[in-house]
ZAGU-799500 format. One record per residue (C-alpha): x, y, z; residue number from 1; residue in three letters. Coordinates in steps of 0.2 Angstrom, whole numbers, plus 2048, in hexadecimal, padded with zeros to 3 digits. Layout:
BEGIN
<node <X, Y, Z>, NUM, "ALA">
...
This chain:
BEGIN
<node <7B3, 784, 849>, 1, "MET">
<node <7B6, 790, 856>, 2, "LYS">
<node <7C2, 79E, 851>, 3, "LYS">
<node <7D2, 7A2, 85B>, 4, "ASN">
<node <7D0, 7B1, 867>, 5, "LYS">
<node <7E0, 7BB, 867>, 6, "PHE">
<node <7E5, 7C6, 876>, 7, "ASN">
<node <7F0, 7CF, 869>, 8, "PHE">
<node <7E6, 7CF, 859>, 9, "PRO">
<node <7EE, 7D3, 848>, 10, "LEU">
<node <7E3, 7E2, 846>, 11, "MET">
<node <7D6, 7ED, 84E>, 12, "ALA">
<node <7C6, 7F4, 845>, 13, "ASN">
<node <7CC, 805, 83F>, 14, "ASN">
<node <7BA, 80A, 83C>, 15, "ILE">
<node <7B4, 812, 84C>, 16, "LEU">
<node <7A2, 816, 853>, 17, "LYS">
<node <7A5, 829, 84E>, 18, "GLU">
<node <7A7, 823, 83C>, 19, "ASP">
<node <797, 81A, 83C>, 20, "ILE">
<node <78E, 829, 844>, 21, "GLU">
<node <794, 834, 836>, 22, "LYS">
<node <78D, 827, 829>, 23, "VAL">
<node <77C, 827, 833>, 24, "LYS">
<node <77B, 83A, 832>, 25, "VAL">
<node <780, 839, 81F>, 26, "PHE">
<node <773, 82C, 81B>, 27, "LEU">
<node <765, 836, 825>, 28, "SER">
<node <765, 842, 816>, 29, "GLY">
<node <761, 835, 80A>, 30, "MET">
<node <770, 839, 7FF>, 31, "PRO">
<node <776, 832, 7EF>, 32, "VAL">
<node <781, 823, 7F4>, 33, "LEU">
<node <78B, 81F, 7E4>, 34, "THR">
<node <79B, 82A, 7E0>, 35, "GLN">
<node <796, 83C, 7E3>, 36, "SER">
<node <79A, 84C, 7ED>, 37, "LYS">
<node <7A1, 843, 7FC>, 38, "LYS">
<node <7AD, 839, 7F1>, 39, "VAL">
<node <7B3, 849, 7EA>, 40, "SER">
<node <7B5, 851, 7FB>, 41, "GLU">
<node <7BF, 842, 802>, 42, "PHE">
<node <7CB, 843, 7F2>, 43, "GLU">
<node <7CE, 856, 7F5>, 44, "LYS">
<node <7D1, 854, 808>, 45, "LYS">
<node <7DD, 845, 805>, 46, "TRP">
<node <7E6, 84F, 7F8>, 47, "SER">
<node <7E9, 85D, 804>, 48, "LYS">
<node <7EE, 852, 812>, 49, "TRP">
<node <7FB, 848, 806>, 50, "LEU">
<node <801, 858, 7FD>, 51, "GLY">
<node <7FC, 854, 7EB>, 52, "VAL">
<node <7F1, 85C, 7DE>, 53, "LYS">
<node <7E6, 84D, 7D9>, 54, "TYR">
<node <7DE, 83E, 7E2>, 55, "SER">
<node <7D3, 831, 7DB>, 56, "ILE">
<node <7C8, 826, 7E8>, 57, "PHE">
<node <7C6, 814, 7E2>, 58, "VAL">
<node <7BE, 804, 7E9>, 59, "ASN">
<node <7CF, 7FC, 7EF>, 60, "SER">
<node <7E2, 7FE, 7F0>, 61, "GLY">
<node <7E3, 7F0, 7E4>, 62, "SER">
<node <7D9, 7FA, 7D7>, 63, "SER">
<node <7E4, 809, 7DB>, 64, "ALA">
<node <7F3, 7FE, 7D7>, 65, "ASN">
<node <7EB, 7F8, 7C6>, 66, "TYR">
<node <7E6, 80A, 7C0>, 67, "ILE">
<node <7F7, 811, 7C5>, 68, "SER">
<node <800, 805, 7BA>, 69, "ILE">
<node <7F3, 806, 7AC>, 70, "ALA">
<node <7F7, 819, 7AC>, 71, "ALA">
<node <809, 816, 7A8>, 72, "LEU">
<node <803, 810, 796>, 73, "LYS">
<node <801, 823, 793>, 74, "ILE">
<node <814, 824, 791>, 75, "PHE">
<node <819, 812, 78C>, 76, "LYS">
<node <80F, 803, 787>, 77, "LYS">
<node <81C, 7F6, 78C>, 78, "LYS">
<node <82C, 7F3, 796>, 79, "GLY">
<node <832, 7EE, 7A7>, 80, "GLU">
<node <82C, 7F4, 7B7>, 81, "ILE">
<node <838, 7F2, 7C6>, 82, "ILE">
<node <82C, 7E8, 7D3>, 83, "THR">
<node <82E, 7E2, 7E5>, 84, "PRO">
<node <82D, 7D0, 7E9>, 85, "PRO">
<node <827, 7D5, 7FB>, 86, "LEU">
<node <816, 7DE, 7F7>, 87, "THR">
<node <804, 7DA, 7F5>, 88, "TRP">
<node <800, 7D0, 7E5>, 89, "PRO">
<node <7F5, 7DE, 7DD>, 90, "SER">
<node <805, 7E8, 7DA>, 91, "ASP">
<node <80D, 7DA, 7D0>, 92, "ILE">
<node <7FD, 7D5, 7C7>, 93, "MET">
<node <7FA, 7E8, 7C3>, 94, "ALA">
<node <80B, 7E7, 7BA>, 95, "VAL">
<node <808, 7D7, 7B1>, 96, "ILE">
<node <7F6, 7DA, 7AC>, 97, "ASN">
<node <7FA, 7EB, 7A5>, 98, "ASN">
<node <807, 7E3, 799>, 99, "GLY">
<node <817, 7E8, 7A2>, 100, "PHE">
<node <824, 7DB, 7A8>, 101, "SER">
<node <828, 7DB, 7BA>, 102, "PRO">
<node <83B, 7DB, 7BF>, 103, "LYS">
<node <83D, 7D7, 7D1>, 104, "PHE">
<node <84A, 7DE, 7DD>, 105, "VAL">
<node <84E, 7D8, 7EE>, 106, "ASP">
<node <849, 7E2, 7FE>, 107, "ILE">
<node <853, 7EB, 80B>, 108, "ASN">
<node <84F, 7E3, 81C>, 109, "LEU">
<node <851, 7F4, 825>, 110, "SER">
<node <841, 7FB, 81C>, 111, "ASN">
<node <839, 7EB, 813>, 112, "LEU">
<node <839, 7F5, 803>, 113, "SER">
<node <843, 7F1, 7F3>, 114, "MET">
<node <856, 7F5, 7F6>, 115, "ASP">
<node <859, 806, 7EE>, 116, "ALA">
<node <86A, 801, 7E8>, 117, "ASP">
<node <864, 7F1, 7E0>, 118, "LYS">
<node <856, 7FB, 7D7>, 119, "ILE">
<node <863, 806, 7CF>, 120, "ILE">
<node <86E, 7F7, 7CA>, 121, "LYS">
<node <85E, 7EF, 7C2>, 122, "SER">
<node <859, 7FD, 7B7>, 123, "ILE">
<node <85B, 7FA, 7A5>, 124, "SER">
<node <856, 802, 794>, 125, "LYS">
<node <846, 7F8, 796>, 126, "LYS">
<node <841, 7FF, 7A6>, 127, "THR">
<node <831, 80A, 7A6>, 128, "VAL">
<node <82E, 80D, 7B8>, 129, "ALA">
<node <832, 808, 7CA>, 130, "VAL">
<node <823, 802, 7D4>, 131, "PHE">
<node <829, 803, 7E6>, 132, "ILE">
<node <81F, 7FD, 7F5>, 133, "THR">
<node <822, 807, 805>, 134, "HIS">
<node <81E, 7F7, 810>, 135, "ALA">
<node <817, 7F8, 822>, 136, "GLN">
<node <81A, 80B, 824>, 137, "GLY">
<node <82C, 80B, 81F>, 138, "PHE">
<node <833, 817, 812>, 139, "ASN">
<node <83B, 80E, 803>, 140, "GLY">
<node <843, 81D, 7FA>, 141, "ILE">
<node <853, 828, 7FB>, 142, "ASN">
<node <85B, 836, 7F2>, 143, "ASN">
<node <867, 82B, 7E8>, 144, "LYS">
<node <858, 821, 7E1>, 145, "LEU">
<node <84D, 830, 7DE>, 146, "LEU">
<node <85C, 83A, 7D5>, 147, "ASN">
<node <860, 82A, 7CB>, 148, "PHE">
<node <84E, 828, 7C5>, 149, "LEU">
<node <84D, 83A, 7C0>, 150, "LYS">
<node <85D, 83A, 7B7>, 151, "LYS">
<node <857, 82A, 7AD>, 152, "LYS">
<node <846, 830, 7AB>, 153, "LYS">
<node <83F, 821, 7B3>, 154, "ILE">
<node <82D, 822, 7BB>, 155, "ILE">
<node <82B, 81F, 7CD>, 156, "LEU">
<node <81A, 818, 7D3>, 157, "VAL">
<node <818, 817, 7E6>, 158, "GLU">
<node <80D, 80A, 7EF>, 159, "ASP">
<node <809, 812, 800>, 160, "VAL">
<node <7FB, 806, 804>, 161, "CYS">
<node <803, 802, 815>, 162, "GLU">
<node <80C, 812, 819>, 163, "SER">
<node <7FF, 821, 819>, 164, "HIS">
<node <809, 830, 820>, 165, "GLY">
<node <81A, 829, 81F>, 166, "ALA">
<node <827, 836, 81A>, 167, "THR">
<node <838, 838, 812>, 168, "TYR">
<node <841, 848, 816>, 169, "ASN">
<node <832, 84F, 81D>, 170, "GLY">
<node <827, 84C, 80E>, 171, "LYS">
<node <819, 83F, 80D>, 172, "LYS">
<node <81C, 82F, 804>, 173, "LEU">
<node <810, 82F, 7F5>, 174, "GLY">
<node <816, 840, 7EF>, 175, "THR">
<node <826, 83B, 7E7>, 176, "PHE">
<node <820, 830, 7D9>, 177, "GLY">
<node <817, 834, 7CA>, 178, "LEU">
<node <809, 82A, 7D1>, 179, "ILE">
<node <805, 823, 7E2>, 180, "SER">
<node <7F8, 818, 7E9>, 181, "ASN">
<node <7F0, 814, 7FA>, 182, "PHE">
<node <7E5, 807, 802>, 183, "SER">
<node <7D7, 80A, 80E>, 184, "PHE">
<node <7D4, 7F8, 813>, 185, "TYR">
<node <7CD, 7F3, 824>, 186, "TYR">
<node <7DD, 7F4, 82F>, 187, "ALA">
<node <7E7, 801, 825>, 188, "HIS">
<node <7EB, 812, 82D>, 189, "HIS">
<node <7DB, 819, 825>, 190, "LEU">
<node <7CD, 80E, 821>, 191, "SER">
<node <7BD, 811, 816>, 192, "THR">
<node <7B8, 7FE, 818>, 193, "ILE">
<node <7BF, 7FB, 807>, 194, "GLU">
<node <7C7, 808, 7FC>, 195, "GLY">
<node <7D7, 810, 7F5>, 196, "GLY">
<node <7DE, 820, 7EE>, 197, "MET">
<node <7E8, 824, 7DE>, 198, "ILE">
<node <7F3, 834, 7E0>, 199, "CYS">
<node <7FC, 83F, 7D3>, 200, "THR">
<node <801, 850, 7CF>, 201, "ASN">
<node <800, 84C, 7BC>, 202, "ASN">
<node <7F0, 853, 7B4>, 203, "LYS">
<node <7F0, 846, 7A5>, 204, "GLU">
<node <7F2, 837, 7B1>, 205, "ILE">
<node <7E4, 83E, 7BC>, 206, "TYR">
<node <7D8, 840, 7AE>, 207, "ASP">
<node <7DD, 82E, 7A8>, 208, "PHE">
<node <7DA, 826, 7B9>, 209, "CYS">
<node <7CA, 82F, 7BC>, 210, "VAL">
<node <7C3, 829, 7AC>, 211, "ARG">
<node <7CA, 817, 7AE>, 212, "PHE">
<node <7C2, 816, 7BF>, 213, "ARG">
<node <7B1, 819, 7B6>, 214, "GLY">
<node <7B1, 80E, 7A7>, 215, "HIS">
<node <7BC, 819, 79D>, 216, "GLY">
<node <7AE, 825, 79A>, 217, "MET">
<node <7B1, 837, 794>, 218, "LEU">
<node <7A4, 83E, 7A0>, 219, "ARG">
<node <7AF, 839, 7AF>, 220, "GLU">
<node <7BC, 845, 7AA>, 221, "SER">
<node <7BD, 855, 7B5>, 222, "LYS">
<node <7C4, 860, 7A6>, 223, "PHE">
<node <7B6, 869, 79C>, 224, "GLU">
<node <7C1, 86F, 78E>, 225, "THR">
<node <7C7, 85D, 78B>, 226, "LYS">
<node <7B5, 856, 78C>, 227, "ILE">
<node <7AF, 863, 77F>, 228, "LYS">
<node <7BE, 85F, 773>, 229, "GLN">
<node <7BA, 84C, 774>, 230, "ILE">
<node <7A8, 84E, 771>, 231, "LYS">
<node <7AB, 858, 762>, 232, "LYS">
<node <7B7, 84B, 75B>, 233, "LYS">
<node <7AB, 83D, 75E>, 234, "TYR">
<node <79B, 845, 758>, 235, "ASN">
<node <793, 835, 752>, 236, "ASP">
<node <792, 82F, 764>, 237, "LEU">
<node <786, 832, 772>, 238, "ASN">
<node <78F, 840, 77C>, 239, "LYS">
<node <78B, 837, 78D>, 240, "ASN">
<node <792, 827, 788>, 241, "PHE">
<node <7A3, 82A, 780>, 242, "ILE">
<node <7B0, 81D, 787>, 243, "PHE">
<node <7C0, 825, 784>, 244, "LEU">
<node <7CC, 817, 78A>, 245, "ASN">
<node <7CA, 806, 792>, 246, "PRO">
<node <7C4, 806, 7A4>, 247, "GLY">
<node <7BA, 7FD, 7B1>, 248, "PHE">
<node <7AE, 802, 7C0>, 249, "ASN">
<node <7BB, 805, 7CD>, 250, "PHE">
<node <7B1, 812, 7D6>, 251, "ARG">
<node <7AE, 813, 7E9>, 252, "SER">
<node <79E, 81B, 7F1>, 253, "ASN">
<node <798, 829, 7FC>, 254, "GLU">
<node <797, 81F, 80C>, 255, "ILE">
<node <7AA, 819, 80B>, 256, "ASN">
<node <7AE, 82B, 807>, 257, "ALA">
<node <7A5, 832, 817>, 258, "VAL">
<node <7AF, 825, 822>, 259, "ILE">
<node <7BF, 82B, 819>, 260, "GLY">
<node <7BC, 83D, 81C>, 261, "ILE">
<node <7B9, 83A, 82F>, 262, "ASN">
<node <7C8, 82F, 831>, 263, "GLN">
<node <7D3, 83B, 829>, 264, "LEU">
<node <7D0, 847, 838>, 265, "LYS">
<node <7D9, 83B, 844>, 266, "ARG">
<node <7E6, 833, 838>, 267, "LEU">
<node <7F5, 83D, 83D>, 268, "ASP">
<node <7F2, 83A, 850>, 269, "LYS">
<node <7F0, 827, 84D>, 270, "GLU">
<node <800, 826, 843>, 271, "ILE">
<node <809, 82E, 852>, 272, "LYS">
<node <802, 820, 85D>, 273, "ILE">
<node <807, 812, 851>, 274, "ARG">
<node <819, 819, 84F>, 275, "ASN">
<node <81B, 81B, 862>, 276, "TYR">
<node <815, 809, 864>, 277, "ASN">
<node <822, 803, 857>, 278, "LEU">
<node <831, 80D, 85E>, 279, "LYS">
<node <82C, 807, 870>, 280, "TYR">
<node <82B, 7F5, 86A>, 281, "LEU">
<node <83C, 7F6, 862>, 282, "ILE">
<node <844, 7FE, 871>, 283, "SER">
<node <83F, 7EF, 87C>, 284, "LYS">
<node <841, 7E0, 871>, 285, "LEU">
<node <850, 7D4, 873>, 286, "ASP">
<node <85C, 7D8, 864>, 287, "ARG">
<node <864, 7C7, 866>, 288, "LYS">
<node <853, 7BF, 861>, 289, "LYS">
<node <84C, 7CB, 855>, 290, "TYR">
<node <852, 7D6, 846>, 291, "PHE">
<node <84F, 7E8, 84B>, 292, "LEU">
<node <85A, 7F2, 840>, 293, "ASN">
<node <84C, 7FB, 838>, 294, "TYR">
<node <84D, 80D, 830>, 295, "ASP">
<node <840, 816, 83A>, 296, "LEU">
<node <842, 827, 832>, 297, "LYS">
<node <831, 82E, 82C>, 298, "GLY">
<node <828, 81E, 831>, 299, "ILE">
<node <815, 81C, 831>, 300, "SER">
<node <814, 80A, 839>, 301, "ASN">
<node <807, 7FE, 833>, 302, "TYR">
<node <80B, 7EF, 83D>, 303, "ALA">
<node <81A, 7E8, 848>, 304, "PHE">
<node <827, 7E0, 83D>, 305, "PRO">
<node <82F, 7D1, 845>, 306, "ILE">
<node <83E, 7C8, 83D>, 307, "ILE">
<node <846, 7B9, 846>, 308, "LEU">
<node <859, 7B9, 847>, 309, "ASN">
<node <85A, 7A7, 842>, 310, "THR">
<node <85B, 79B, 833>, 311, "LYS">
<node <853, 78D, 83B>, 312, "SER">
<node <841, 787, 835>, 313, "LEU">
<node <840, 77E, 846>, 314, "ASN">
<node <842, 78E, 850>, 315, "VAL">
<node <836, 797, 844>, 316, "ARG">
<node <829, 789, 847>, 317, "ASN">
<node <82C, 78A, 859>, 318, "LYS">
<node <829, 79D, 859>, 319, "PHE">
<node <819, 79B, 850>, 320, "GLU">
<node <812, 78F, 85D>, 321, "ASN">
<node <818, 79B, 86A>, 322, "PHE">
<node <80E, 7A9, 863>, 323, "LEU">
<node <7FF, 79F, 861>, 324, "THR">
<node <800, 798, 873>, 325, "ARG">
<node <802, 7AA, 879>, 326, "ASN">
<node <7F3, 7B0, 86F>, 327, "GLU">
<node <7FD, 7BB, 864>, 328, "ILE">
<node <7F6, 7BC, 852>, 329, "GLU">
<node <803, 7BD, 844>, 330, "PHE">
<node <806, 7BD, 832>, 331, "ARG">
<node <816, 7B4, 82B>, 332, "ARG">
<node <81E, 7BC, 81C>, 333, "GLY">
<node <818, 7CE, 81F>, 334, "ASN">
<node <810, 7D6, 810>, 335, "ALA">
<node <807, 7CA, 805>, 336, "GLY">
<node <80E, 7BB, 80E>, 337, "GLY">
<node <820, 7BD, 809>, 338, "GLY">
<node <82A, 7BA, 7F9>, 339, "ASN">
<node <81D, 7BC, 7EB>, 340, "GLN">
<node <829, 7B2, 7DF>, 341, "LEU">
<node <824, 7A2, 7E9>, 342, "ARG">
<node <811, 7A5, 7E5>, 343, "GLN">
<node <808, 79A, 7D9>, 344, "PRO">
<node <802, 7A9, 7CE>, 345, "TYR">
<node <814, 7AD, 7CA>, 346, "LEU">
<node <819, 79B, 7C5>, 347, "LYS">
<node <81E, 7A0, 7B3>, 348, "LYS">
<node <82B, 7AB, 7BB>, 349, "TYR">
<node <832, 79D, 7C7>, 350, "LYS">
<node <83D, 795, 7B9>, 351, "ASN">
<node <844, 7A6, 7B5>, 352, "ILE">
<node <847, 7AD, 7C6>, 353, "ILE">
<node <84D, 7A3, 7D5>, 354, "LYS">
<node <845, 7A8, 7E6>, 355, "SER">
<node <855, 7A4, 7EF>, 356, "LYS">
<node <85E, 7B2, 7E6>, 357, "ASN">
<node <853, 7BE, 7F0>, 358, "PHE">
<node <85C, 7BC, 800>, 359, "LYS">
<node <853, 7C9, 80B>, 360, "ASN">
<node <841, 7C6, 805>, 361, "VAL">
<node <845, 7B4, 808>, 362, "GLU">
<node <849, 7B8, 81A>, 363, "LYS">
<node <839, 7C1, 81C>, 364, "VAL">
<node <82F, 7B3, 813>, 365, "HIS">
<node <835, 7A5, 81F>, 366, "PHE">
<node <83A, 7AF, 82F>, 367, "PHE">
<node <830, 7C0, 82E>, 368, "GLY">
<node <820, 7C4, 836>, 369, "TYR">
<node <815, 7D3, 83A>, 370, "TYR">
<node <80B, 7D5, 84A>, 371, "ILE">
<node <7FC, 7E1, 84D>, 372, "GLY">
<node <7FF, 7F3, 851>, 373, "ASN">
<node <7F1, 7FF, 852>, 374, "TYR">
<node <7EC, 80F, 85B>, 375, "PRO">
<node <7E1, 806, 868>, 376, "SER">
<node <7F0, 7FC, 86E>, 377, "LEU">
<node <7F3, 801, 880>, 378, "LYS">
<node <804, 802, 887>, 379, "LYS">
<node <800, 7F5, 894>, 380, "LYS">
<node <7FC, 7E8, 887>, 381, "ASN">
<node <80B, 7EE, 87D>, 382, "LEU">
<node <816, 7EA, 88C>, 383, "ASN">
<node <80E, 7D9, 88E>, 384, "ILE">
<node <811, 7D5, 87B>, 385, "LEU">
<node <824, 7DA, 87D>, 386, "ILE">
<node <826, 7D0, 88C>, 387, "ASN">
<node <81F, 7C1, 884>, 388, "LYS">
<node <82A, 7C3, 874>, 389, "LEU">
<node <839, 7C5, 87E>, 390, "ASN">
<node <835, 7B5, 888>, 391, "LYS">
<node <836, 7AA, 878>, 392, "PHE">
<node <845, 79E, 878>, 393, "LYS">
<node <84E, 798, 869>, 394, "TYR">
<node <854, 788, 871>, 395, "ASP">
């Protein structure tokens, strides 16, 4: 079957020829390809760019999600984690598979993240952490939430997978929580083919995550004093094969790191282009047809968010046919296909939690979309896209 060719594709290849050239030069030296010096270099440069002490490069954003939540068991073994219903499934499965209970909170349409006031109201004595997704480049936190979490000693974990470089009060997202994670998938702001990063300022969490990434082995640790203490304690074991905690092979490799190092050089410039595109689009779109009251402070846009000002499924279906005819690729439901509470993998929660009670995420589920935004999108094509969207008729 012949694939559709879109004049306005959902994403563009973020890996450029210059990235491939860097890989070719690297490979010409016949280097070690598994995790080694380039991974460490990428981690250090990412930490400096973000503004944290420690970063751990892993094989995907989903792995970063899982390890981040696993690290919370250092502090508490069970309890509730406030979790968004609009996110990628790996966030929710990280909570469930690590033995915690997800407690879902509806989103705010202005930033597509969990509503901060509703988060505060949902916190109880069982709450261990808030796992917030900064969706599509929007900031999902405010001072009221941060101060409340600090007062109640509730851990904040930030999913910044779609929001590299977004800020709150001039400080990058991913530096507010105890732990944060990023994805370097194909079309994200920075791509390493596949890959992810865990970030923290906490030495104990860093050491745990580094070991967890590498089968739980002691020798993965970066702290010599601790290594010596543990080896002395377990003198009946082979010193090179002490598995201190459960873990998996979530490591990435040197080629991915080389690409990441090169892409980091142009990341800030490309974020500015993405943000210009979004602001321009919003300034030109018809507000009668589309919801456009987004909070644009500190954005680092990933894709154009489109929400229809209608409750009619007939209009929704007509809109999708309109996009297809005009060769505009789209995804309904935004992150993860919309309301995760409607997905089969969460069927055990369906009898407890009613999807219809989540008004805003339901709106996005049935009437929300994203359309591709990327640094190579020319203003001429952006204007064509805007004109086409404004021509859509509800009746």
